[in-house]
N, C-alpha and C positions, 0 to 999 in steps of 0.2 A: 461359178464354175461351169462357164457356157461351153468352153473349148476342152474339157477336161481331158478328154486322148484328142486333142487336134494334133499333137507332135506326131501321133503314132502310126499316120500313114505312111512316111517315110520308111519307118523301122521295120512296119510288117514284112516288106520285101526282103530285107536283111535278115531276118530272124535265124531260118534255115537251122544247122547244125549248132547254132551257136547257144540256144537251148530259149524254150519259152520265158527263162528268168530275163531276157533283155527285156519282154512286155513288160515285168515292176518295174524294171529302173526307170523307161522311159516313163512309165504312171509318175512316179514320185520325183522324176524331173518337172513334169508337166504340173502336179500340184506345187511344186515348191515355186516356179515361173509365176502361176498367177496366185499364188496366196502372197507372194511379194508386190505383182502388180494392185491387189488390193490393199497391200499397205499393213498388212498382218504380219510384220516381221518376227515378232515372238513367237506365234506359230508356226512359221516358217522353219525358224531355229531348230525349235524343238523336233521337228520332222526332219531336219539336215541331220541332229544329233544322232535322230535312230536310223538313220541313213547308214549314215558313218559305221555301225557295230556291222562290218562284211561279215565275220566270224559267227555273228549269233544265228541259232536256228530262224529267229524272227527278224527279218530286216527292216520292216516295217510292222509298226503294231498302232494298231486305230489309228489309220494316217490323218495326221492332223487334227484329230479329235472331233472330225467331220460328224454330222448327224446321221440318227439311222443305225440301225443294226449291222455291226461288221460282217463281212462274210471272209471265214477262213482259205486261205489259197492256197492248198497244199501240194506241195511235191509229191508225195507220196497219194497215188490214189487211193488206198485204202485210209487214210487220211484225211479224207477229203471233207469230213463232218467234223473237223478239230474244231474245238471251244474258241470262238472269236475274241471271248473276253469273259470274265466271271459275271455270271447275271445277267451275262447276253443273249437271247435267244437264238439257236441255230436256225441254220437255213437253208433247206436240201434245194438241190439244182436237178433238174433233169440232167438225162446224159446230154441230149443235145444243147442245154444250156451252158455246157462246161467248155472251158477252150482246151487246149492240145497237148497232146505230149509235147515233148522237147525235139522229137524228131520228127516233129511235124510244123508246117507252117500254122500260126495262126489260121483257125477255120472261122467262118462267119464274119458279121460284124461284129466291132467292139462298142457300138452304141447303141445298145440294146439294154431294157431295163431288166430289174430281175424281180418275176412276182408281185406280191401286193406289201412288200414292207416299205414303210412312211421313209422318205428323205426329205429331210427339211430343206428347203428353198431349193432343192433338187439335186443337193450336193451326195457324195459319194463317199460311203465308207468301205473301205477296204484292208485285208490283211494279206500279206505274202509272205509265206515261208520257202525259205531256201534252205536246201539240206546239201553239204556238199557242192562237187562241183556239177550235178547232174540235178536238174529238177524235170518232174514228171508232170502231172497234169495240173493246168493252171485254172482258176473260175473267176471272173469279172465280174466285179458285185454291179449293182444298179447305176447304169450309165445314164445322166441325162443329157438333151441335146438343151443347152442352155436352163433354165428353171424348171421347163417342163421334160419328163419323166416320158416315154415310150414305153408302155407295159407288155411284155411278152404275153403270146397269146394265152400260157398256162397260167399266169397272175391275173386275167383279165377279169373274169368270173369272182374269183377270190375278192379282189378286192371290191368290187360292186358290191358282193356281199358284207364286207367289215363294213362297208360306209352307208350301209341302209339303204341303198338305192339299187338294186337288182331287179331294174326292170328291164323286159324283156326286148325292148326297144333298146337298149345301150348293151345288152348281151353280146357276147363274143358269137353266138350260134348265129343268132339274128344278124346282125352287121356284116359277118361272113357272107351268108347266105343271099343277100343283097349287094355283096361287091360285085361279083358279077353284070348285074345288072347295069351298072356305072362305071363297068370298066376300071372301077378302082380297087386300092388294095385296103383291107381294114387295119386301124391303126387306135390304140386308146393313148390318149394322152392324160396326162395327170400333172397336177399343180398342187403338191402338200402345202400343207402351210403347219402355224403353230397347232389351230383350233380348229381345224376344218379343212376342206379339199374341195379342189374341182378338177372332173372328169369330162373328157370330150371326147367320145367316138365317132370316127371321121372315116369316109373313104379317100383315100388319096391318089389322085388319076397324074396321067401322064400326058406329055403332048399336047397342049402344054401343062407343066405341075399345077393342078389345083384341088381344092378340098370341097367337097359336099357331105350330107351328112345321109346315112342309109335312106332307105325306101322307108317312107314313115315320119319319124319322130326324132328329136333328137336334140345337138346342139351341147354346148358345155352347162353342166350340172353340178352343182354345188352341194355340199353335204357339210353338217357339222354346226358347232354353235358360232363358230366365226371364219368362216372360207375365205380364202383369200380371193374373191370377186374382181377386186379391183386391181391386184395386183396380175390378173387374167391375161389382160387384152395387152401389155407390154411384151410378157411372157411367150403368147403367142403369136406377136408378132416378130418375134425374136425367132421361132421357131419355122416360121415362114420364110424369112429370108433366109435362115441357113440352109433351107430345105429348096428353095427357089420355088416357093406357090406364089404365083399370080393372083388367085383369089380365093375369096371363099364364100359357100352360099349355103346357109341353113333353115333348117323350117325347126323352130324350136318346141321342145315337148309343153304339150297343153297342160298336162297335171303336175308336172315340176314348175309350171310357171315362170320357167328359166328365161321367157322373152322379155319379161319386166323389165329385168337389169341387160336386155340387148344390147345399147349404148355404153354400158359399163363395161361390158365384154368384147367391146372393138369391132361392134357391128354396126351398121343404118336397119334401122328394125321398119318393117310395114306391115299393115296386119293383113290376115286373112279372115276369110268368112266365118272362119270359127267350127267348132269340133262341138260333140254332144258325150256328156258325160252321165252315164243313166246310175243311178245310185239304186244299191241293190238290200239296200237298209228298210224298204217301206213295207210294208204292212202286206201289202197287194200291188204285183208288179202289174197285171192286167189291169188293174181298176187304174190306175196311174197312168196309164197310156191314154194318148188319142182316142176319141171314139169311134171315128174311122177303121185305125188300126184294130180297136177291141171288135168292131162287127168282123172284119176279116179273119181275124183268130179264130172267134168262133163259127165262123163259117165254114173253116177248115176242120176244127174238132166235130163239127154235126155230120160232114163228109166222109167222117171217116178216117182223118190224118193220123197217123201214131209220130211220136218223136223217138228217136234214137241217137243216144249220147254215146260216144265213143273217146275217152279219154286216149293221149297218145295214139291215134289212128296207125294201124300197120300197111294201110294200102289207103293213097288219095286218089286212084283211080278215076273211079266215078265220080268225084267232087272236081277235079280237072275236068272230065267231060261235060258236066252239069255248068262248071264256070266257063269256059271258053264258048259253049254254044250263047251263054248270057253276052259276053263281050262282043260275039257277032251278031248278034241279032240288037246289038244298041250302037252298033258301028264304033267299037272302043278303038285305039291307035293299037299300032302293033307293039308299042313298050309293055303293052297289058296281057299280051299271050307270052306268057314266060316260058323256058326251056326249063325240060326235063330235070335238068340239075337242079333247079332252084326249088322246085317242089321234092325232091329227095333230100336235100340239104335241110329244108324246113323241116321234111318228118324227123328225119334224124337227129338235128341239133338244137329245136325250139322245142318248146314244152306248148303242144298242139292240143284242142279238142275238138272234135267233129262233131258237129249236131246234124242228122239229116230228117227230114220228114219223109214219109213214105205212106202211099196210100195200096193196099192189098198187095203188098210187097216192091211195087215201083217207085222210084225216089222221082219227087216232085221238087224238092227245092235243099238247099244245103249249107250249111256255113261253117269258118273255119275260124276258132278262135284261138289267142295264144296267150302267154304269161304266167306270171305267179303273183300271190295274194301279196298286196291287196288288189290288187289292178287287174280284170280280164280285160282283153282288148279282142274286139271284133277285126278281123284281118280281111277276109274276102269271103264271098258267097255265088251263089247262083241258083237257078232253078230251068228245070226241064222244060221243053214245050208243054208235054201234060201238068206241069204245076203252074202256070201264067194264068194270074188271075184267081188262083184257088184260095189265096191266104198262105199258103203252105209257106213263102219268105218271113213272113208276119211271124209264124207258127215258128220257123226255125230260130228266130233270134229272141221270142220270150225264152225256148227251150235252152238257150245258150244263158241267158240272164237267170234262167231259174236254177240250172245247174252250178252256176257261179256262186252264186247265193249260199245254195248248200254247202259250198265248197269253202266258206267264207271269205269270198271277194266282197270288198267293198262296194266297188261298181263296174261296169262295163262300156268300155268306151269304143264309143262307136264310129270316131273319127269325123271326116267332116264330107264336103262334095266333093267334086270332081275338080283337081287342080287346087283344093282349097278352095274354092269359092262359095258360095252361100245360094247353092242351087236347087235343083230338086232332090237330088239326091240327099242334100244335108237337109231338106224339110219332108222328107221322108226319115231320115233317122232321128229330127227332132219330135216328131210323134209318140216315137216311142218316150221320151224323156222330154216331155213339154217346159220343163223348167232347166233343163240340164246344159242348155247353151254354154261354153267357155273358151274364152277366147285363146286366138294361136295368132302367133307372129312368126314372120319370116327373116332372115339376118344376111346380108351381103357385106361382104369387105373386099376392096382394093389393097392389095399387100405392096405390089408393083408395080405402080402406075405407068411408066414407060413402057414395060412391057406389054402390060394392058392395051395401051393406046396402040402399039405398034400391032397388037394381033388383031384390033377390030379396026382399026384405020382410022378412027375418030379421036377428034381433041379432047372429047370430054366424057366421064360414064355415064350412061343413060340409067339412073337407077330406078327410072319405072319401067323401063323394057324388059325384054328378057336378058336375063344373068346368069352368066357371064355371056357376053354379047357374041365372042368369038367361038361359041358352042353353037351357036344358033344353025350352022348350016349341016349338022352333024346328026 
């Protein structure tokens, strides 16, 4: 069903006063054609028989018997929750996800998915309701671009919840907050299977079109007893071909360990320097730390430092100032000086916890954690000039870990070194959890080789250099 609505482009311009019912008819015709191409003549005949009932209130009933819950497409706006089929679950649509009254052209893109509903093999289940000569509001169900479904924003987090993989790095809030940093648009791709699913949060960039993971970690994540991992590569390649995607670059999520299946998912894998996962179930967090870190924590406590924890902080102003001072002192690149909109989006849309270390009321160091159980992630941190060498930064991370354990988190993910390298920052983090090193991988893929070569001016892809190479001058 890769091009389920492929024939609608021409028709959309002509809908006008002829009524939005035309959408339904074209949709059915498209289904008939594609079913015939697939050799499923019996199902196509059944659908054709339904279509011929032009005077019946329901023109199409559970179109072609496709998997997934049907969506009642009601002519009367007051009947948009009409039962799709006895025993089928009802699906509610937000106003902006409904498509249009007959007196208006179809609004928006018809190729969007609907909420978190499973559509086996990316197929579509649609009910069309026609009453008399006029049709009112039409609603189009989850429409896939090939087997991959693009999940709408309203269904993004509910889908992750249902699949049991609601990590903050996959969440709509964090991906959307990170999108401007890469000049991309957030998308959640979903490949449903009979006994499992694969989801892939991405940022889709333009000029040229390519895909990157958001700031942090991501990649395709599998869930369920038998997720369609081996089907993902072809499904994703088809989606990229339709979108005109030239290349993809991902940083796999070390806690999901999805990098281990990188090749099966369609990527060339390469290792980074690792990340650090700090188990919070140990009896004594301080005692499990490296002796150097323990000494600095004790110094900070002896000097009168106090830890202040603020879940869901209302104001990040002091934290941002300390963070930017730290970035300036260490000579960080311009990327790490984030715009105000990023901080506001984090505060508003991401589950945060702010941990400050103060002495006599003065801020010395602070760290920003984020996430939902079972995994808490250290995101960013900084110290003031007064806090340098005081052990306050060490105490702040211990405070974050202590709070996380009290709240039921299983581990605190500290991340890795700068750019994923096994550098001094990585070693600093490893001393909080000396046994906590976790492998992490990146993945690269070229989907349109002629276009990639034309953009880079090279005859071959440099898999070991900066990727994608055509972005190096930006």
